N, C-alpha and C positions, 0 to 999 in steps of 0.2 A: 667216586674214585675216577681219576683221569691218569692217562700214562702215557709215556713222550712217543708219538708219533711223528714227529717233526721238530726239524730246528730255526727257530725264527731266522729271519733274515737279518734281522737289529733287535738292540733291545734296549729301548727308550725311554723306561723308568725302572723305580726300584720295586714298584709293583709286580711289574711282568720279571723282572730279573729272579726275586725271591720267590715267585710260583714258579715261573720255569725251572730254577735249581732246584726245587723241592719235589718237581714232578717224577713219581717213581717212572722205571721202564718195567717192560712187561716183564722180565727175567726176574727183577728183583719181587715183584708181586709173587711168582711161581715160587721163589726160594722161600717167602717168609710162608707163605702158604703150607710149608714142609718142616717149619722149622716150629716146634710145638712150645707155646707159653709167651708170656707177656715181655714187653722191653722195657728198660730203665737205663736211661743216657745220664753217666756222672760227669759233670764239668761242662754242661750243654751251654755255657754264658760264654763260650768264645766265639771266634768268628764264625767257625763252621757249625756249631751246634745247633742252632734256631733251623737252620736247613737240614739237618741229618734227622731233626726230630720230627718236622713238618714232614719229611719225605715216608717217616717210619710209620706214621698215621695216617697217611694218604696211601701207603702200599697195604696195608694192613689194617684195614679201619675197624675192626672185631677186636685188635687186639688191643690191650692196655698199654698206653705210652707214658712214662713217668720221666720229666726231667729235673734234674737237680742240678742247682748250683747255689753259689752264695746270692746271685741275681743282683749285683751291685748296679749294674748298669738299668737306668729308667728305662721301662716299657716292655723290655724281652720278657718278662713274666705275663702280662697281661696280654703279648703276642701270642705266645705260646697256649695260652688258655682259651684264646677265640679259636684256635685250630682244633678243639678237642684233647689236647694235650694236658694232662696232670702235673703241677708242679710241685717241687718239695724246696724249701730253702735250706740248704745243710752247708755247715762249714764241715769237708772233708776232712778237714785235721784232726777233728773232733770225733775220736773213735765211739764213742758213746752214739752220738749223733747219728753215727752213719749205720750201727746198729740197730736203729730205728727204723730204719728205711725200709721199704716193702721190699722182702726177698723175692725177687722176679728171678726166671727162669734164665733171661737172656741180659747182659749186660753189654752195654757199650760205654768202655769206658775214654773220657776226652779229655780229663783235668792234666793240668801243665803249669810249666812257670818258665820261660824263655828270656824275655827281654827285661833285664835287671840282673842278670843271674850272676855275673860278676860281681855287683856291686853288693850283692845279699845273697852270697852263698848259702848261708843258712836256709832261708827260704825254698833256695833250690833245691837242696837235696829233701827238705820238711814235703814239697809239694810233689817232686819228682821220683821219691823213694820211698819216703815215709806212708804216703798217702797210697800208694798203691799196696802196700803191706797192709795197711788197714783193709783196703778193699777186698783184696785176694783172700782174707782170711775170713771176711765177712761173708762173702758171696762164693764160697766155696764150693757150693752145690750147684751152680749157674755156669752158663756159657760165658766166657769172656772175651769179648773183643778190644784190646789194649791199643790204642793209638801211641804210635812210637815215632820213629822218623828214620830217614837215611842218613843222618849225621852220626849215626852208631859206627858206619864203616870209615874206613879210610879214605883218602882219595883214590880216584882210579883214572886210568888213562881213555883215551878214546879208543886204541887197539884193545883194549879189555871189555870194550862195549857195556861200561857199569858194573858196579858190584853185583854179583846175584847172592842171593840167600844164603851160600854157600861158604861166602866170603866171611872170615871172622872178624867182628867188631874190632876197630879200635880208635876209638872215639878221641879226638881232640878238642880241649877245652873243656871247662867245667860243666856247661851245660850237656854236652854230649855226654858225657861220661855220667851224669844223673839219669840221662836217660836210657844208657844201657843200665843202669842199676834200677830203675823201674819194670823193664823187662826181665832182668833178673828176679825181682820179687814174685813178679808173675808166673816165672817159670820154678823157682823155690816152692811158692805154696802149690801149684800143680803137682809138683813132685811129691808132696805130702798127701794132699785130697784127691789128686787124680781128676782137678778140674781142666776142661777142654777149654782150649783157648786159640786166639791167633794175635801173633804180635805185629801189628799195622804198621809197618815202615814206609809212613808218607812222605813223598819231596813234592812240595811245592803246588798246593792247591789255587787256582786261579778262580777270582769272583772278580766284577768290575769296580769293585770298591777298592781292592787291595790286591796283592800279590807280585810275582814278580814281573808279567808283563806289564801292571799298572804301575809299578816302579819305573820301570825302562820310559814309559810311555810320558809319564811326569816329567823326568829329567829331560825326554827330546823336546817336549811343547814349552818348557822352562829353559830350554839352552843350558843344562846343568851337565855338568861331566857323566858320563856313563862309564864306569871301571871294568874293562875287560878281562881285568885278570884272572877271574873265575870263569874260564873261557866257555862253558855249556854248562847247560841245565836241563832236567827233565822239568814239565808240566803238565797238570791235569786240571780239567774243568771241574768244580767243585761239586756239581752235581754228580758227576761219576765218581768222585772219591766219596761220597757221602753213600751212593749205593752200593758201591763195591764194598764198603764197611760193614754195612747191614748186610750183604751177600755172606760176607765172611761168617757169619752165625752158623750158616749152613756148612762150614766147613772147618769148626770149629775142633781141634785134637789135642791129646796127652804124649807127651809135652806138646804146649803152643805153639803152633806152625808159625813161624816168620812169613811173611809176604812183601814183598816191594809194590808201592802202589804210586805210580806216574804215568803219564804218556810214555810210551813206549821210544818216541823218538829223541836222540840226543840234541840238543838244539845250541847252535852258537850265539852266545849272547851278541856277538857283533850283528848276526844277519836278524836277530829279534829285532836289535835297535834299528837297521838298515829298513826294514819292513815296516816297523812303527813309523817312523821317521817319512817314507815316501807315501804313506795313508795320511799322515798329520801336513805335509807339505814341508817339513825341517829336515834340516840337516843335523843328524846327531853329533853330538859333542864326544866321539869317543877317545879313550884313555887308557894308556896302558897297554900290556900284551897278554896275551894268552899264556897261561902258566899251562904247562903238559899234564897236569892232575887236577879233575875237578869233582865236587861231591856228583857222582851219578851213579844212578842205580838200572841193574837189569831187570826189566817187569815182565820177563817170559812166563814166569808162573800166573801171575795176575791176567795176562792174556789168555792163557790156558783155561783159567777158569772164567775167566768173566767176559772174554772179547774186547776186540778193540773199545777203547771209548766211546760215548757217544758224539762227542763235541770235539771234532778234531782242531787241530793245532792253528791252520790258516784262520777258521770261523771265530777262535779266541782271539785272533791278532786283528781281525776287522771291528768285534763290538768292542775289543779295549779303545783301538784309538777312536771309534765313533763316540763313546761314551767320556774321553779325556777330551777328544775335541771340541765337546758338547760343552764343557766345564760342569758335567754331573759330580754327586757327591763322591768323595774318598773319606774311607774311615780314618785315615791319616796314621795309619800303622805300617811303614817299611817294614819289608822281608828281611833287609840285611842279606841279602843272599851273596852279595859280592865279598862278604868277609869270609876271609880264609883261616883266621887263626881259632874259631870257634869261642870267641869271646864276645858277649852279649850284653 
């Protein structure tokens, strides 16, 4: 087992990227030592899931780590198993199949449906609301950390400092409404069964192959317009986000505790474009005007529990600029962070 002891100056390969992102911190190792039981990760096949699964196994090598997904993307299952992670292929919409899964003490729930939500609202509601109901009933005796999103909040102004967990959700658009529905299912079954949990409201994890910084940098280097009407964002390194998700297992409560997860800084999109442009020696093509309000979260609770993220903003900017400037691989999955309507 290795732990983060330093942040590299550059990341020049996917192998190094995946290794560093999945390296646990000493604090995560300590937290998982005091959380009894093994870990099952539901919906592991997304962009963050493999990182989180590898990190969990590296942080707690004596624990059983089980990764569950449909595994429709080639190679993901083999890669996880090569790192000592058990895998189970399962359609989480199949309640009987879910009931056959190992009933482990700790659940990280990552399943969801976002892009294409407006084109297929039935699938959106099924994945974002029905699946959580199936899981919450099946794993009622476990701790459950359920991934959610800051999109459940209304837009916030800069002077408000972002939405804290005390702000009442007011989600715009069908995707965000179903994300609140996901939370309500976990809250409902927790009230019935006493299931402890955390509602993990994440805003914009950063991997060098996708993410808000990746999107802005690609637009800079390709001379495409950068819309700044969504004037400000919070971002967090994906490794930090995965670490905090796993550390939440030590903070599960009844009813489930909401927690905002992102970087503490509220970052102007215009400034991010300018900083990336300076590193890429390109003038960003900025369009639009900053709206008064954006999707912003206040992460004071997370900082209190977990400390400041290990990877700071300027380091992420340096890494992304180098990655994009060197023509390295992209997942080709835009975040659409600039969309203000809530329609995806």
